C-alpha positions, 0 to 999 in steps of 0.5 A, spaced: 959 623 917 954 619 912 949 622 908 944 617 906 940 620 900 934 616 897 929 618 891 923 615 890 919 614 883 912 612 886 907 609 883 901 613 880 896 608 884 900 610 891 896 616 894 899 622 897 897 620 904 900 613 903 907 616 901 907 621 906 905 616 911 911 612 910 916 618 909 913 620 916 914 614 919 921 613 917 923 620 919 920 618 926 923 612 927 930 614 924 930 620 929 929 615 935 936 612 933 943 613 936 947 616 931 942 619 926 943 627 926 938 629 921 932 626 917 929 631 912 924 629 906 920 632 901 917 633 894 922 633 888 921 640 885 926 638 880 928 645 878 933 643 873 929 638 870 934 632 871 930 627 875 923 628 873 921 620 874 923 621 882 917 625 885 919 625 893 926 623 897 929 623 903 936 624 906 938 622 913 945 624 916 948 619 920 954 620 924 958 614 921 957 608 917 956 604 924 950 608 925 947 607 918 948 599 919 944 599 925 939 603 921 939 598 915 939 592 920 933 594 924 927 590 923 923 597 923 927 599 917 926 593 914 918 593 915 918 601 913 922 599 907 918 594 904 912 599 905 916 604 901 918 599 896 911 597 895 909 604 893 914 605 888 914 603 880 917 596 880 918 595 887 925 597 890 927 598 882 923 605 883 928 607 889 935 610 888 940 610 893 946 614 894 951 614 900 955 619 900 961 619 905 962 627 908 969 628 911 
């Protein structure tokens, strides 16, 4: 299984509605794909005060690497990813991604 973790440093000019709209669209799209086991998203509560720059994030559970690759190459993902980048500080530089391979 692949755990795809994405953390967003949204620009202050991006409204809460814009942020939630793109995350909801990503969730809806992702859940429609074969090999996607779960999509969870929400605000960063940063209880340990270690990731203050990142206000929101999401995690997608993929059955395997092939499912992640289908997601990454899909035109809808690319379109929504561009929208997400446009809302973040420095575009894509305002997004951190971790892909964890879970045995």
